[in-house]
C-alpha positions in Angstrom: 56.4 9.8 93.9 54.4 13.0 94.3 50.7 12.7 93.5 50.0 16.3 94.4 48.0 18.3 91.9 49.7 21.7 91.5 48.5 22.6 88.0 45.6 21.5 85.8 48.0 19.6 83.6 48.5 17.3 86.5 44.9 16.1 86.4 44.3 12.8 84.7 40.9 13.9 83.5 42.5 16.9 81.8 45.1 14.7 80.1 42.5 12.2 79.0 40.3 15.0 77.6 43.3 16.4 75.6 43.9 12.9 74.2 40.2 12.6 73.3 40.1 16.0 71.5 43.2 15.1 69.5 41.7 11.7 68.5 38.5 13.4 67.4 40.4 15.9 65.2 42.4 13.1 63.6 39.4 10.8 63.0 37.4 13.6 61.3 40.3 15.3 59.5 38.8 14.2 56.1 35.1 14.8 57.0 33.5 17.0 54.4 30.5 17.9 56.6 32.3 21.0 58.0 29.5 22.1 60.2 29.3 18.7 62.0 33.1 18.5 62.2 33.3 22.0 63.7 30.6 21.2 66.2 32.2 18.0 67.5 35.7 19.4 67.5 34.6 22.5 69.5 32.7 20.3 72.0 35.7 18.1 72.5 38.0 21.1 73.0 35.5 22.5 75.5 36.1 19.6 77.9 39.8 20.2 78.7 39.4 24.0 78.2 36.7 24.2 80.9 38.7 22.0 83.3 41.7 24.3 82.9 39.7 27.5 83.2 37.9 26.3 86.3 41.2 25.2 87.9 42.6 28.6 87.4 39.7 30.3 89.1 40.0 31.7 92.6 37.1 29.8 94.3 36.2 26.1 94.5 32.6 26.9 93.6 33.7 28.4 90.3 35.9 25.3 89.6 32.9 23.1 90.2 30.8 25.2 87.9 33.4 24.8 85.1 33.6 21.0 85.8 29.9 20.8 85.2 30.2 22.6 81.9 33.0 20.2 80.9 30.7 17.3 81.8 28.0 18.8 79.7 30.4 19.0 76.8 31.3 15.3 77.3 27.6 14.4 76.9 27.5 16.5 73.7 30.6 14.6 72.4 29.0 11.3 73.2 25.9 12.2 71.2 28.0 13.5 68.3 30.2 10.4 68.2 27.0 8.3 67.9 25.9 10.5 65.0 29.3 10.3 63.4 29.2 6.5 63.6 25.6 6.2 62.2 26.4 8.7 59.4 29.5 6.7 58.4 32.0 9.5 59.3 33.8 7.1 61.6 34.0 3.3 61.7 32.5 1.1 64.5 35.8 0.4 66.2 36.8 4.1 66.4 33.3 4.9 67.7 33.6 2.3 70.4 37.1 3.3 71.5 36.3 7.1 71.6 32.9 6.5 73.3 34.6 4.5 76.1 37.2 7.4 76.5 34.5 10.0 76.8 32.5 7.9 79.2 35.6 7.5 81.4 36.2 11.3 81.3 32.6 11.9 82.3 32.9 9.5 85.2 36.2 11.2 86.2 34.5 14.6 86.1 31.7 13.3 88.3 34.1 12.0 90.9 36.1 15.2 90.8 33.0 17.3 91.3 31.9 15.1 94.1 35.4 15.3 95.8 35.5 19.1 95.4 32.0 19.5 96.9 32.8 17.2 99.9 36.4 18.1 100.8 36.9 21.7 99.6 34.0 23.6 101.0 
């Protein structure tokens, strides 16, 4: 089996971020607070989008910069999920599941940033 990463779609963190974004869109499809819904959806889309954009850049330093932006968006999504839960836009189980997903993505981003800094100077 080839574990080589040749395109951003091969990255587990990108795949997980896509899944998170789809889940958030589905969970909030009936949310009538359109401003809130737009904000959390945009933040969730920002995670895989920045991973992809950074991967396609020419230099490792640029990739790392975009990974940091993606990690910031993950923090934004974590905050907005908490708000969605407390405002009753999503139930407690959905909150817990998605919060664990975004925490995992954040940890994956941290490790990828660390690896890129150490091994791809």
